[in-house]
C-alpha positions in Angstrom: 0.0 0.0 0.0 1.0 3.7 -0.2 1.4 6.5 2.3 -1.4 8.9 1.8 -1.2 12.7 2.5 -3.8 15.1 3.7 -3.7 18.4 1.7 -4.5 21.5 3.8 -3.7 25.2 3.8 -1.8 26.9 6.6 -5.0 28.9 7.3 -7.1 25.8 7.8 -6.7 25.8 11.6 -10.4 24.9 12.0 -10.0 21.2 11.3 -8.2 20.1 14.5 -10.6 17.4 15.6 -11.1 16.2 12.1 -7.3 15.9 11.5 -6.9 13.8 14.7 -9.9 11.7 13.7 -8.5 10.9 10.3 -5.0 10.1 11.6 -6.4 7.8 14.3 -8.3 6.0 11.5 -5.1 5.5 9.6 -6.2 7.7 6.7 -3.1 9.7 6.3 0.6 9.5 7.2 1.6 13.2 6.6 0.1 16.6 6.0 0.9 18.5 2.8 0.6 22.1 3.8 0.0 24.8 1.2 1.4 28.1 2.6 0.0 31.3 1.2 2.2 34.4 1.6 2.0 36.2 4.9 0.6 33.3 6.9 3.7 32.2 8.7 3.6 34.4 11.8 -0.1 33.8 12.5 -0.3 30.1 11.8 3.0 28.2 12.2 2.5 27.9 16.0 -0.7 26.0 15.4 0.9 23.5 13.0 4.0 23.1 15.1 1.8 21.7 18.0 0.5 18.9 15.8 2.5 15.7 16.1 2.5 14.8 12.4 5.0 14.8 9.6 4.8 17.6 7.0 5.5 18.3 3.4 5.3 22.0 2.4 3.7 23.2 -0.8 5.0 26.7 -1.8 2.6 29.3 -3.1 1.9 29.1 -6.9 1.1 31.9 -9.4 -2.5 32.1 -8.3 -1.3 32.8 -4.8 1.1 35.5 -5.7 4.4 33.8 -6.6 5.4 33.5 -10.2 9.0 32.2 -10.5 9.1 32.8 -14.2 8.4 36.5 -14.0 11.6 38.5 -13.7 9.7 41.5 -12.5 8.8 39.7 -9.3 12.3 38.5 -8.2 12.3 40.5 -5.0 8.7 39.6 -4.0 9.3 36.0 -4.9 12.4 35.8 -2.8 10.5 37.1 0.2 7.8 34.5 -0.4 10.4 31.7 -0.8 12.1 32.8 2.4 8.8 32.5 4.3 8.1 29.1 2.7 11.5 27.8 3.9 10.7 29.1 7.4 7.6 27.0 7.4 9.6 24.0 6.2 12.4 24.5 8.8 10.0 25.1 11.7 7.9 22.0 10.9 10.8 19.8 9.9 9.3 19.2 6.6 10.7 16.4 4.5 10.0 18.1 1.1 9.1 21.5 -0.4 7.0 21.3 -3.5 7.4 24.2 -6.0 5.6 25.2 -9.2 7.8 26.7 -11.9 5.6 29.7 -12.8 3.7 30.9 -15.8 4.1 33.0 -19.0 7.9 33.1 -18.8 11.1 31.3 -19.6 12.4 28.2 -17.8 15.7 29.9 -17.2 14.1 32.6 -15.1 12.7 30.0 -12.8 16.1 28.4 -12.4 17.7 31.8 -11.7 15.2 32.6 -9.0 15.4 29.2 -7.3 19.2 28.9 -7.5 19.8 30.9 -4.3 17.4 28.6 -2.5 18.9 25.4 -3.8 18.0 22.8 -1.2 17.8 19.0 -1.2 14.2 19.1 0.0 12.9 20.8 -3.2 10.6 18.9 -5.5 9.5 20.5 -8.8 5.9 19.6 -9.7 4.9 19.1 -13.3 2.1 21.4 -14.6 -0.6 21.4 -17.2 0.2 23.4 -20.3 -2.8 25.6 -19.9 -3.7 27.3 -16.6 -7.4 27.9 -15.6 -7.1 31.5 -16.9 -5.4 30.6 -20.1 -1.9 31.3 -18.9 1.0 29.2 -20.3 2.5 27.1 -17.5 6.2 26.5 -17.2 7.3 23.0 -16.3 4.8 21.0 -18.3 7.2 19.2 -20.6 9.8 16.6 -19.8 12.5 18.8 -21.3 11.5 21.8 -19.2 11.3 19.7 -16.0 14.7 18.1 -16.8 16.2 21.6 -17.2 15.0 22.8 -13.9 15.6 19.6 -11.9 19.1 19.2 -13.4 20.2 22.8 -12.7 19.0 22.7 -9.1 19.7 19.0 -8.4 16.0 18.9 -7.2 13.6 16.1 -6.9 10.3 15.6 -8.7 6.6 15.5 -7.7 4.4 13.8 -10.4 0.9 15.3 -10.5 -1.2 12.8 -12.5 -4.0 15.3 -13.2 -1.6 17.9 -14.5 0.2 15.3 -16.7 -3.2 14.2 -18.2 -4.1 17.8 -19.0 -0.7 18.6 -20.6 -0.9 15.5 -22.7 -4.3 16.5 -24.0 -2.9 19.9 -25.0 0.0 18.2 -26.7 -2.3 15.7 -28.5 -0.5 12.6 -27.2 -1.7 9.7 -25.1 -1.8 10.7 -21.4 -0.5 7.3 -20.2 2.4 7.4 -22.6 3.2 10.9 -21.4 3.0 9.8 -17.7 5.4 6.9 -18.5 7.9 9.5 -19.9 7.6 11.5 -16.7 8.2 8.4 -14.6 11.7 8.4 -16.0 12.4 11.5 -13.9 12.1 9.3 -10.8 9.4 11.0 -8.9 9.8 11.2 -5.1 6.1 11.6 -4.5 2.7 11.9 -6.3 -0.4 14.0 -6.5 -3.7 12.3 -7.4 -7.3 13.4 -8.1 -10.0 12.4 -10.5 -11.1 14.5 -13.4 -12.1 14.6 -17.1 -9.6 12.4 -18.9 -10.1 14.4 -22.1 -9.7 17.9 -20.7 -6.8 20.3 -20.8 -7.9 22.0 -17.6 -7.4 20.3 -14.2 -10.6 20.1 -12.0 -9.5 18.3 -8.9 -12.6 16.1 -8.7 -13.3 13.5 -6.0 -12.5 10.0 -6.9 -15.3 8.3 -8.8 -16.6 11.7 -10.0 -14.5 11.8 -13.1 -13.1 9.6 -15.9 -9.5 9.2 -14.9 -8.3 5.6 -15.1 -7.4 5.5 -11.4 -6.4 1.8 -11.2 -4.1 2.3 -14.1 -2.6 5.5 -12.6 -1.9 3.8 -9.3 0.0 1.1 -11.2 2.6 3.8 -11.8 3.1 4.4 -8.1 5.7 2.2 -6.3 4.5 0.4 -3.2 5.1 2.6 -0.1 5.4 5.9 -2.1 3.7 9.1 -0.9 0.5 10.1 -2.6 -1.2 13.4 -1.6 -5.0 13.5 -2.2 -5.5 16.8 -4.0 -9.3 16.5 -4.5 -11.1 19.7 -3.8 -12.7 20.1 -0.3 -16.5 20.2 -0.1 -16.8 21.6 3.4 -15.2 24.2 5.6 -16.4 22.3 8.7 -15.4 18.7 8.3 -13.2 16.5 6.1 -15.6 13.7 5.4 -14.9 14.0 1.7 -11.4 12.9 2.5 -12.7 9.7 4.2 -14.7 8.9 1.0 -11.8 9.6 -1.3 -9.4 7.3 0.6 -11.9 4.6 1.0 -12.6 4.7 -2.8 -8.9 4.4 -3.6 -8.5 1.5 -1.1 -11.5 -0.3 -2.8 -9.8 -0.4 -6.2 
């Protein structure tokens, strides 16, 4: 079996009882914490008190950090500094980073080079963003350029890979197989429209992704973060349903 991760945001401090309930039920082994800019001071104390393992997910372009935009170098550096503070304080094993949008791969490498760290995992992206932006880090060549320059690891997002393959007009499973050659350290999984270019983060069973086939790519014991969207700001019952669905496959 695999090690499942619970995806939360640093501002999601309302789920305390639900987090403990899920952990006691054996539904997750780690928390993948998305850290919007400016939330360290007000939230890190809460997460530090929780006795769980953490992976940190850095802010992406929709949250204010675009590593492919040369005009945002100073602001991006400040956001990255805060992201690494989260990782250090919570003793995170990995720091997942998106490469940015509407810019060159080299700019992403330039901005990340001062933060070169063995915990960094670069996540593959769709080719098209939800607002029509051109994502960086959607092809094998782009990912190899970033990972190679930074000696970073790789996080394979299945939904992003499927969307990118549909944009490129190639078989999604063939494209995923090519991404596997980058030796992913961990994985992101959702359901969605297998023919779409836009990622929708559906709950398992609510889309057309070939989930059994996707899971065959994942080595036994590897970390898989459930990235399906949350349906409630009060409980995490949708997470129960998702993990039970995957376990039933």
